Phi, psi and omega in degrees: 000134180260124179262143180216089175214162184287121183292328179292322175297319178302316180294320180300313182284347172281335183267331183197182177291338182088359183228158176211158179232131180294340182298327183297322178293319179297317181294319179296315179298319181292321177297317178297319178300316179296320180295321179294323178291323175306315181296322180293321180292334181271000179294147184261041176291159181302317181296317184291331180291344180275346184285146177306119187296327180293322178294320177295318181294317180298318180293319178298320179299316181289327174298317179295319178296321179293319177301315178298320180296316179290324176296320178295321178298315179297317179298318179299312182295316180296322175295319179295324178293323178296326182255017186307307185293322177297311183299315186277342169292317177294318180300320179295322178291319180294328175302319177290322179299311181299319179297320181288313183292316184270353182056052179230159178297150177291144177216174180267009188303310184291330177291318181294328182292337180255004182255356190307303184293331180292327188254014171105015181299329182271357187298320181297321178295313180297317180297319179295319178295319180295321176297320179295319179294323176297320178297319178294318179300317177295321180297322177299315179297314181298320181292317181292337177265007179064026176278340172228157182280167176298321180297320178294320180293319179294325176296322176296317178302317180299317182292318178297317180301313182293315183290321178297321177301316179296315180297318180296318179296323178295317179297314180298316179297322179297316180296313182296320179295319180294318178297322179295318179296322178293317178300315179297322180296314179293325177298316180295322179294320178295325177300315179297316181299320179293321179297318177293318184298314185290330178292336176274315185289336182294343178265001178273121185299334180277326184272328184306317179298327179290317178298317180300322183283327189256345185295140174288160184306320182298319179292317179301319181295318179295315180299324182278308190276330183257328181257355174066035178282117184285153173054049182250314180285000000 
């Protein structure tokens, strides 16, 4: 057998996925920022001990949830980068399937729906969260220096808690939606593979009796009436 592929490409994919996303660095930096703020909120300074403990706890919980969310995003993206060529080979095939089944021109729509987090769809959320964390970090300093009142600082904590919850939910929803689209894409690809397989196997003398015995009525009707398989029903 004669092989013909680029050896340098072979080496690259032996060392890594060959792909990277700038979003992972942004998510990591934002997660680190949140962790540092957690430590500041837990400090036992005289000023911090005066703050409503429930508000501090609620904010800490949302910071932890946000950290988990950004870590999950990074894990999701790194997994997607590892399976990039597999996923998009299937996506390209499904693009043809959709065009054939729906009788519509081919488009990049299904490919774009599974590429979002890889190409920066979550960046605006992360940037907004990071800006919010910077504001909180500044607020902690201002409060400890008595530049803002405890009431103002607690109001800031409430706003950060609410907004971080929203950002985390958006990140989680984005990941779940992308995973659902990928699952649907692979399911559609398997449907095509099965359709091709049975049209080949139905002519195999050893397999045909099994198909005849096990096929549901709808399958039997298509094989007989549309594919013209004799002596099947």
